N, C-alpha and C positions, 0 to 999 in steps of 0.2 A: 461126234466124228465128222459129220458134215460141216460143223462150224470150224473144226480144226483144219480140214481140207480147204475150206474157203479162205481162212487165215494164211495158210502156206501159199495159196495161189495168189492172193493179194500181194504177199511179201515178195513172191517171184516176179510178179509184174512190175512192182515198184523198183525192185533192184534192176531189171533191165531198162527201166526208164532213166536211171542215173547213168550218164556216161562215165566210163572208167578214165582215169587219167592217162593220157597217152605218154608212151615212152619218150624220153627226152632224146633228140630234139623232135619236136613236132611243128616247128616254124622256123624261119631263117635265123641263123646266128649272124650278128653283126660283129665285125672286127673293126674298132676304130682306130684310125691312123692319125696320130697328131700332126702330120706334115702333108705337104702337097703330093699329088700323085706323081709317080716317075722317080722319086728318090730312092735311096738304099732300103729305108725302112718300109716304104710302100711296096716295093718289089718283094722283099721278103714276106710281107703280110699276104700278098696275092699268091705267092708260091705256097705258103703253108696252107692258106685257105683252100687252094685247089686239092691238095692231098688230104686235107682234114675232112673234106666232104666225102672222099672215098672211104676213109678209115671209119667214119661214123655210120656209113652205109645207109640203106633205105633211100628215103627222099631227103636226106640231109643237104641243106643249103647254107653256104657261107658267103656273105656279102661284105665287101669292103667299103668302109665309108671314111672319107677323108675329111678331117676337121682341123685344117691348119691354122696356126695362129699362137702368138705369145711364146714361140720357141718350143711348142708341143704341149704347153700347159693346158690349153683348152681341151685337147684330146684326153690328156691324162685324167683331167678332172671329170670329163663326161664318163669315163670308165669307173673311176672311184665312186662316183655318186650314182651309178646306175642300179637297177633292181638286181640283186644277186641271185639271178635265176638261171645263169648260163647262156642267156641269149644276147647279152652285151659283153664282148671281150675287147681286149685292145693291145696294140703294141706297146712295148715299154722299153725305153732307152736308159741305159745306165752308162755313166753316172748322172746324165743330164736330167732325168725326171726328178730325181730327189735333191740335186743341186739346186733346182729352181725353188725349192721350198725355203731356201736360206735368203735368197736376195729380193724376195717379194712375198706378198700374202698368197697362200695357197690353200685351197679347200681339200687338200689330200696330204698324206704322209706315208712314211714306210708301211704302217699298219692297214692302209687303206685298200691293200690289193691281195688277191690270191695269186701267188706266183706259180704259173702252171708250167711254163717251159721256155728256157732261153735256147736259142738257136745259133746265134751268131756271136763270136768273140772276135772283133776286127781290132788287132793290135795297134797302138800308135807307133810311130817311127820318128827318128831324127832324120831330116832329109835336107839336101841342099840342091842347087841347081846342078845340072851336069857340067856346066862350065865353071863351077866353082873351084877355087884352089884347094879346098878342103877334100882330102881323098879318105879320110878316116874320122872316126869319132874322136880319137885323141888329139888329132891336128885342130879339130874344130874346138874342142874345149880348151885347149892350150891357148888358143886365140882369144876365146871368150874370158879366160882367166888373166890374160895379159892386159885386157881392156875392159875391166868390169863395167857392166851396164851399157856397153857400146855396141855389142854384136846383137843384131835385130833377129827376132824370132817371130815368124808369122803364124797366126793361130786362126781358126775358123770362127772363133768367138771367145768370150770370156765365160767361166763357169760351166765348162764341159770338159770332156776328155782331152782335148787338145791343150787347154789351159792348165789342167791338172798335170799332164804329162810334162809340161815345161816347168811348172813349179817343182815337181818331184825331181826332175833331173837337175835343176839348180841346186836343191838341197843335197842331193847325193854327191854331186861333183864339186861343190863349194863355189860355183860361179854364178855370175848374175847377168842375165840377158836383158834386152830392151824388148819387152813383149808387144807385139803389134797385132791387135785383133782386127779381124776383117768381118764382113757380113756373110759368112758361109765359107765352106771349104774351097769351092771353086775359085772364088776371088783371091783366097790366100795362096793357092796353088799357082794361079796366073801371075801374081806378084812375085812369088819366088822365082819361077820360070823367067820372069823378065828382069830379075835382078834388083827388084826394089826392096826385097828383104834378103838377108844373108843365109838364113836357115828357116826351117819351118818344123812343126810337129803336126802330123796328120795320120789318119789311119792308113794301114798297109793297102787296103783296097783302093784308096784314092791315088795311089801311086802306080799301080800296076799297068795301066794304059799309057803311062808317061815314062817308060823305062829309058828312052833316049834323050829325055829332057830333065830327068831327076836322078840324082844319086842317093839311095838310101844308105845312110851310115850305120844304123842300128835299128832294131826292132825291139820295142818295149815289151817283151813277153818273157815267160820262163823257157821257152824253146823256140827253135828256129821254125819258120813258117814253111810249109810245103810250096806256097805261092812264090817265095823267094829264099830258097834254102841256101843261096850263097851269101846272104846277109847275116852277120853275127847279131846275137842278142845283146842288149846293154849288160845284161848280167854277166855274159861271157867276158865282156870288156871291163868288168870290175865294178859295175853300177846296178845294184839290185833295184831296178825301177821297173815296174809293171804297170800299164795303164792301156785300157782298151775300150772301145765302143761295144757294149753289149746290147744285143736285141733279141726280145722274146715276146711271149704272149702272156698277158695277165687277165684276170677277172676282177670284179669288185670283191672285197672281203666278205666273207660269210657264205660263200657257194654251198649249197646242199652237198653233203658228202657223196651221194650216188652221182650227181652231176659232175663234181670235181674229179671223182675217180674215173668216170667214162671219158672225160676230156683228156685227163692225164694219160690214160691208155692209148687213146687215139693219137695224141701229139707224139707219144713215144714211138708209135707205129710209123707216123709220118717220118720222124727222124731217122728210123732204120730203112726206110724205102730207098733202095739203090737210085731209082729214077729221081726222087726228091734230092738226094745227095749229089747226083750228077748235074742237076739243074742249079743247085746252090753254088756248086763249084764253078760252073760256066758263068754264073752271074759274079764270080769274085768274091763270094761270101765265105770268109773262114768260119767254120763250123765249130761249135763247142757246146754240146748239148747238156743242159742241166735242168732238172725237173723237181718240183715240189720243195722239199726242205733243202736241197742243194742250191736251187735257185733263190730260195728266201735267204740263204746264208750269203749268196753273192750280193743280193740287194743290201744286206745289213752292212756287208764290208764296203760297198761302194758309198753308202750313206755316211759312214764313218770317215771315209777319205774326204768327202765333200765338207762335212762338218769341220774337220780339223784344218783344211785349207781355208775355209770361210773365216775360222776364228783367228788364223795367224796372218792370212794375206786376203782380206775380203776384197771381192771384185767390183763392188758397187758401194 
């Protein structure tokens, strides 16, 4: 009996000497942003991070790390190749992130990520200067049809949502634009306002602060935007063209199920928070929440669009 009691005592002491695994998270969670601070993706990440800390509770801490370069590829790669423990997450931009895998060597692909939650769906537009003679999408497309390849269309870059929107509109309407890529949306917008290009395609949020200088002819979505309810969709006007900039949060593939579930629950609560929604609206972010399988399906669809455009009209 004494030996049994001694063994039980020894086992008890040994058990207390082994620290229990702390509940996730027990150290800061890093959200990698593949762009410089201050841009739309960075602002979204910081807003999500602020509310994610509250939803995870306890002493949860979320840190934003900007890793700009190569059009976001460096940041996407860092997330894809991180240890799948829930402490490295990242922003994810569609279709850009997956389009990059076609025109260059990339150390990630569609299957490299755990698709946690998409928050923003910022639809593309067809837009002209407020001084333009084009008052409607029909007038603009009629002019482009009359002079194939002569009407200039400004883009923020090639291989992203602006470029894909222009390609899709060309196909749907049977016209041909002269595509003019710039180094970023700001330069494309400045050129459009200055009359250096005749039209442009940019996201709706990139037009909202310039209502006196830009005329939005159509929104490339399946329904009108609450930010511009006066502007018709391309679909309303007879062209079933939908293209947007999607922005969300992903982790590396292979996240442990308890971690993925806790993050999914917390991110859904972030989205449902009225304060968060009000802040996103104030920032001009059109929200469209999609999580888990729904977000994964969105990524697959965008990957398909990028692949099809690359195969038919490669941009490099």
